[in-house]
Each structure stands twice: as structure tokens, then as C-alpha cells.
C-alpha positions in Angstrom: 0.1 0.0 0.2 1.4 3.5 -1.1 1.6 6.3 1.3 -0.9 8.0 -1.2 -3.5 5.4 -0.8 -3.2 5.7 3.0 -3.5 9.5 2.7 -6.5 9.3 0.6 -8.5 6.9 3.4 -8.1 3.8 1.6 -7.4 1.7 4.6 -7.1 -2.1 4.4 -9.6 -4.1 6.2 -8.3 -6.6 8.8 -10.9 -9.3 10.1 -9.2 -10.1 13.6 -9.9 -7.5 16.5 -7.1 -5.4 17.3 -6.3 -5.3 21.2 -4.5 -2.1 22.1 -4.3 -0.4 25.6 -6.0 3.1 25.3 -8.1 5.4 23.2 -5.1 7.3 21.2 -3.5 3.7 20.3 -7.2 2.9 18.9 -7.2 6.0 17.1 -3.8 5.5 15.7 -4.8 1.8 14.4 -8.0 3.2 12.9 -6.2 5.8 10.7 -4.1 2.9 9.4 -6.8 0.1 8.9 -10.3 -0.9 9.0 -10.6 -3.3 11.8 -12.6 -3.7 14.7 -10.4 -2.6 18.0 -10.7 -3.2 21.8 -9.0 -1.1 24.6 -7.6 -2.8 27.7 -7.4 0.8 29.3 -3.9 0.1 30.7 -3.6 -2.0 33.6 -7.3 -2.1 34.0 -8.2 -5.5 32.2 -11.2 -6.1 34.7 -13.6 -8.8 34.0 -15.8 -7.0 31.5 -12.9 -6.1 29.3 -11.5 -9.6 29.5 -15.1 -11.0 28.6 -15.4 -8.4 25.8 -11.7 -9.8 24.4 -12.9 -13.3 25.1 -15.9 -13.0 23.0 -13.5 -11.4 20.1 -11.1 -14.1 20.3 -13.8 -16.7 19.9 -15.4 -14.6 17.1 -12.9 -13.1 14.8 -9.5 -13.9 16.4 -7.5 -11.1 18.0 -4.2 -9.4 17.6 -2.2 -7.9 20.1 -0.8 -4.8 19.9 0.5 -3.2 22.9 3.0 -0.5 23.8 6.7 -1.0 23.5 7.5 -0.7 26.9 7.4 -2.7 30.2 3.6 -2.2 31.0 2.8 -3.3 27.2 4.5 -6.5 27.6 2.9 -7.3 31.2 -0.2 -6.7 29.4 0.7 -8.7 26.4 1.9 -11.7 28.6 -1.4 -11.9 30.6 -3.3 -11.7 27.1 -1.2 -14.6 25.9 -1.7 -16.9 28.8 -5.6 -16.2 28.5 -5.8 -16.4 24.8 -3.0 -18.6 23.8 -3.8 -18.8 20.1 -3.7 -14.8 19.7 -1.5 -13.3 17.1 1.0 -10.8 18.6 2.2 -7.6 16.5 4.9 -5.5 17.7 6.2 -1.6 17.1 9.5 -0.9 17.7 10.5 1.6 20.2 12.0 4.0 17.8 9.0 3.7 15.7 6.5 4.4 18.7 8.6 7.2 20.2 7.4 10.8 20.3 10.5 13.2 20.5 10.6 16.6 21.8 14.2 18.4 21.6 15.9 15.1 20.9 14.4 13.5 23.8 11.9 10.8 24.1 8.8 12.2 25.9 6.3 9.1 25.1 6.7 5.7 23.8 3.6 3.8 22.2 1.2 2.5 19.4 -0.4 6.1 19.1 2.9 7.5 18.2 3.5 5.3 15.0 2.8 6.3 11.7 0.0 4.2 9.7 2.5 2.8 7.5 4.3 1.4 10.6 1.0 0.1 12.2 -0.1 -1.6 9.0 3.3 -3.5 8.5 3.5 -4.7 12.2 -0.2 -6.0 11.9 0.7 -7.4 8.4 3.6 -9.2 10.1 1.6 -10.5 13.2 2.2 -14.2 14.5 0.7 -16.8 16.5 2.4 -18.9 19.2 3.3 -22.2 17.3 1.6 -25.3 19.3 4.6 -27.6 17.6 7.8 -25.8 18.9 10.9 -26.7 16.6 12.5 -30.0 17.4 15.9 -28.2 17.3 15.2 -24.7 19.2 17.4 -21.7 18.8 19.6 -20.8 21.3 21.7 -17.8 22.2 24.7 -19.1 20.6 22.6 -18.7 17.4 22.5 -14.9 18.1 26.0 -14.5 19.3 27.1 -16.2 15.8 25.4 -13.3 14.0 26.5 -10.7 16.4 23.1 -10.2 17.8 24.2 -10.5 21.5 27.5 -9.5 23.0 28.5 -6.5 21.0 27.7 -2.8 21.3 25.4 -2.6 18.1 23.7 -6.1 19.1 20.4 -4.3 20.7 20.0 -2.0 17.2 20.8 -5.2 15.2 18.1 -7.5 17.1 15.6 -4.7 16.7 16.1 -4.3 12.9 15.8 -8.0 12.8 13.1 -8.4 15.0 11.0 -6.0 12.8 11.9 -8.0 9.7 10.7 -11.3 11.5 7.7 -9.6 12.9 8.7 -10.7 16.5 9.7 -7.2 17.7 12.7 -5.8 19.2 13.7 -7.2 22.7 16.9 -8.4 24.8 18.7 -11.7 23.6 16.9 -13.7 25.8 13.4 -12.8 24.8 14.6 -12.7 21.3 15.3 -16.3 21.5 12.5 -17.2 23.3 10.0 -15.3 20.8 11.9 -16.8 18.1 11.0 -20.4 19.3 7.5 -19.5 20.6 6.4 -18.4 17.0 8.4 -21.2 15.3 11.0 -19.4 13.5 13.9 -21.6 12.2 17.5 -21.1 12.0 17.1 -20.9 8.4 14.5 -18.1 8.3 16.5 -16.1 10.9 19.5 -16.4 8.6 17.3 -15.4 5.1 15.9 -12.2 7.1 19.8 -11.6 8.2 20.7 -11.9 4.5 18.0 -9.7 3.4 18.8 -6.8 6.1 22.5 -7.3 5.0 21.8 -6.9 1.3 19.6 -3.6 2.1 22.3 -2.1 4.0 25.1 -2.5 1.4 
């Protein structure tokens, strides 16, 4: 989808219900796509909200799109435990940061552009029931320079975006890659694509 199409109001339709934290996140998602959206209202997640999310989970399926911060990850983990077949989409910290005078003043889905939100939703993944027989390990990341080096965090951020699992620390990266069934071959192919694009 081109920037022009988004500016003209042509929004792609997504059938799943998008679960976000707040009203500003909802508005940002609705600028990017035509989809049902539910808000958790931050830490709230009371029985009524969980019942609404549960109904959407059974009816349309859900995509969890929380802020790239500690609170967002906490909410994501709780929803993942309650709704194990939910899809997950991530927005990177840099893409979700609101800057003022070169200082980050806010991080959240509401700060991301429609293009970033659409890309994240298109890359949404569900946890795989059948985990890899030969799961990825921290040494796989180290072999690619994705851990243990000064630039490792920024490289994981870029690769996590490419794979649709978000940026995170090395331990969480390995855990997500295995949970979402990403093979070493898929990791290497994504790494090669990024390397070619940055030459």
C-alpha cells in the first residue's frame, strides 16, 4: 500500500480484532486499517474487558498490539496466557517514540505512523503449538553478532522488525523466535535480506 493511498483514506480491512491499550492507540490503528479495536485501558483488564476480548477471540480472533514498554509487555503476557492462539504484532521503540528536542517524551502505539502500524499488523504471528525440534539458542544470536556487542541491541531491533517479533533483549528474542516457530534458516534468510539492503 502506498503512502498516497493511506492519505486518501483507503484503509486495508483486517478481520481480526486488534487489542490495544488505550483510546489514542485505537485512533492510531484506525488511521491505518479498517478493523474492530478493543482497548484494555492500561492495567485495567477487569472482568468486563476480558469478557469482551474473549468474545472477540472466539468470534474473529485477536491481534495483540501493545506499547513497546514494560507495561505493554506485562499486558501482552497476561493476554497471551488467557488467549494462547492470539496473534501478536510489535512496534519498535524508535517507531513508537514521540520526540521533543531530541528527547523521548512518550513511547506507544499512538505515536507510530499508519505505515508502521500496517506493517506490524501484516507481520502478526501466533504462538506455534509445535515448537522447533532443534530450538534456537543464545549462541545462534552470538554467531550473528546479535548479542554481546555494542551494536547488538540495534541489530536485534532491525531483525525483530523483519521477522515480525519486535525488538527485545537477547534472551527474549530467543524465546520469541522459538515460540513463533522461527527456524535458523528463516533467521539467516532475514539476516541476509537486511545485510543486502544495508550495503
